N, C-alpha and C positions, 0 to 999 in steps of 0.2 A: 885232333878234332877241332880245336879252337880255330886253327887256320882254315879248315874246311867250312866252318860256320861263317867266317869273315868273307870267304870267296862267295858263298851262297848269298849272303846279305848284300854284297856289292851288286850281284846280278839282280836280286829282288828289288833293290833300291832304284834301279833304272826305270822300271815300269810301275812300281808301287811303293814310293818312298815312305808313306805313312805306315803301311802295313809292315814294312821292314823293321820299323822301330819296335813294334809289338813282337815280331818274330824273334828279334834279338833277345828280348827278355826271356821268352820261353826256351829258346835254344841254349842260352847261357845256363839256365837252371838245369837243363839236361846234363850238362857237364858237372855242375855242382852236386847233383844227386848220384850220377852214375860214374863220374870220374872222367878226366881228360885223357882218353886213350885213342888209338887210331880208329878211324871211321870203320874199318873192316872188322874191328873187334867188338863192335856193339851187337848185342843179341836181343832176341825178343824178351829174354828175362830182364834185361836192362829197361826196356820199354814198359813192361808190366810194372816193374818197381817204380819207375817214374810216374806212371799213371796212378798207382796207389798212393804215392806221395801227394800228388795234386788232389786226388779225391778226398783225402783226409783234411785238406786245408782250404779248398776253394769250391766254388759252385759247380754244379753239373755242366753248365755252359762253358766255364773255364776249362774243365777237363776235356770237353769236346773240341774246343778251339785249339788247345795245346796239342791234342792228338793230331788234328788236321795239319798243324804246322810241322810236327815231326814227320808225319807221312809225306808231306810235300818236300821236305828237306831230303829224305832218303830217295824219293823219286827223282829229284834233281840229279843225284849222283848215279843212280841206276841207269838213267837215260844216257849217261856218259860212259856206261860200261864199267863202272866201279864194282868191285866184288864186295858189296855191302848188303845189309839186311833188306830183303824184299819188302817194299811198301805194302804189298797185299797182306802181310802178316800183322800190320799195325791196324788194329780195329778200333773203331769208336762206337760207343753204345748208341743204339738207335733211339729215336724219339726224344732226344735231349736238345733239339734245336731251340734257340732262343725265340720266345714267342713275342710277336708284335701284333697287337690287336688292330684290326682295320677300323678306322674311324667311319662311322655311319654318316650318311648325308644329313640327317636331322641334327647330329652332333656338330657337324661342320657349320650348319646354318645357325645353331645356337651361338657358337663361338664368334662367327663373323658378325652377328647382330649386335654383340656387346662391345665391339671395337669401334671407338669413335673415329672421326676423320678431321677433327678440328685442329690438330697439331701435327708437326712433321713426323714425329716418331710413331704416333698412332696410325697415320696414313701409311708409313713404312710397314708397320706390323700387319695392317690389313692386306696390303699388296702381297706380302710374304705368305700369309695364310691362304690367300686365294690362289697364288701360284703353286703352292704345295698341293692344293686340292686339284687344280686344273691339269697339272703337268706330271705328277708322280715322280718328280725328281728326288734324288737323294739330297739331304739337307746340305751336305758338303758341296754338291754341284750348284745349289742355289746360292750359297755363300761365295762361291768362286765367280759368279757372274759379274761382268764389267758392264758399265754403261754402254760401251761401244758395241756390245754383242746384241743389244736390243734392236730388232727390226720393227720399228713402229708402223711401217706400211703394211706388213703382213702378219702382225701379232705373233711373232716367233723369235727364237734365238737358237743359234747353233752352239752346242756346248761339247766339251770333252767328257766322255763318259768315264766315271771313276772305275778303277780296276782294269779297264781295257784300253783307255785313252782314245777309243774310237769316237769319231764325231757323230753326233746325232742332233736332230731338230726337236725342239719342244715348242708346243703351241698352247695358247690359253684363250679363254672365252672373251667375248666382246665386253662383258661386264667387268672382268678383270682388267681388260685393256683400257677402258675408260678411267679406271682408278689409277692405273699405271701412268696414263697421260697427264693426270693431275700431279702425280708424284714426281715425274721426271724433271719438269722445269725447276722445281725446288732443289732436287738433287743436283742438277746441272749447275745451278747457281752456287751451290756449295762447292762443286768441283772447281769452279772458277777461282774460288778462294783457297782451297786446300790441295787441289790437284790429285785428290784420291780417285782412283779409277773404278772402285767397287760400286756396284749398283746399290747394294745395301750396306750402310755404314752405321757405326755406333760412335759413342763419344769416348774420347780418351780422358786421361786424368785432368786435362786442362779444359774439359767440357767442350772440346772442339769435335765436330763431326768429320773426322778424317781417319777413322779406324775401321777396317773391313770387319763386318759383323762375323762373329765366330759361330760355329755349330752349337757350342754350349749356350751361347746367348739366345739362339733360336729355340733350343730345347727349353730354356727357362721361360721364354716368352709364351710358347705353346702351353706349358704347364700352368702358367699364370692365368691365361685366358680360359683354359678348360675348367679350372677351378672356379673362376668367376661365373662361368656359364652353368655351374651346378653339375658338371660331369664328374662323377665319383671315380669311375674306372680310369686307369692310367692312359693318357694320350701323349704320344711323342710325335716329333716330325716324321718319323718312319711310319707311324700309323696312317699318315696321309698317303704315303706311297702304296701301302696295302689297300687303303680305301680306294685309290685310283684304280688299282687292278680289279678289285671286287666290283666296282661300278661298271667297268668295261665288260667284265665277265657277265654281269646281270643284264647288260645290254646286248649280249650274245656276240660280242666282238671276237673275231678269230684269235686263236692263241698267238699266231704270228704277229698280229697287230699289237697285242699286249706286250709280247716279247720285245718288239721294236720300241714301244713307248718307254719301257723300263730300262732299255739299254742292255739287255741280257744277250750274251752270245749263245748260251746253252738253254734250250727250252725247258729243261728240267728245273732250272732256277725259277723260271716263270711259274711252273706248276705250284711251287711253294706259296706264291703270292695269291694264287687262285683258290686255295683251300677253303672249304666251308667250315665255319665254327658250328657248334651244335645249334645255336639259335638261327643262324643262316640256313642251315639244312632244314630245320623244322619249318621255317617260314616258306622256303621253296617247296618242300614236300607237300605242305597244305595247299599250295597253289595248284598242284597237279590234280587235287581232288575238287577244285572249284569248277563249277559248270562253265563250259565254253560259250 
């Protein structure tokens, strides 16, 4: 079984290297809990035993995620006509998807209003926040941006979509662009000194601005400004992605447009981002009763 896991992870690592690291953790645990036996000898009893083990120690989301990994693993070998456990028998509990609350426009405005522009790192933070709101990109996609990808003439960038590696275009508002045009000369001047290609950089231990900003740094940044803005509920960079989808939904944008903007191959994934919260539903429902 361990050999089969290595083969699968080698394949997974080609198109999704970061995910393959997490996949390795949960697949190795499958061997630890159920034993290192031939792929064909694994039964649904083993899977249930493994799921119960996870359920007793981890969150519902971890259970769901690990189940998806195991299901994908067995699907990989079934697709190659191996006589192994049918993936259709590996079920995950419904309704346990990790929740990401969509940031509201008024919350975005509160956050953006408290970020000053008088120093380089504040200007950087403001550009990041605005681009998260305007584009709906994943935070990892934003952190991967290089200076050379920015098309200043057309207010856009062509990026590689995470999970699929397909290229897609992101665009931003004129207000964001004006802020970016103030940020770029400073960033380019830094580039002349440190040769770092990243659009958004942080400081290393020597206090030099030559380290590509990490997703964790952006998460901390968003948390910091949300707290300063007096927002009690949890706001993450991914909240901006949901917020982008919600705003386009409320603007009656076609599903295909939202799907394209988010970089989804499957429209079912896009539906998740369009879901109404109870408050959203109540607000929209009341609008139907308003006089025309």
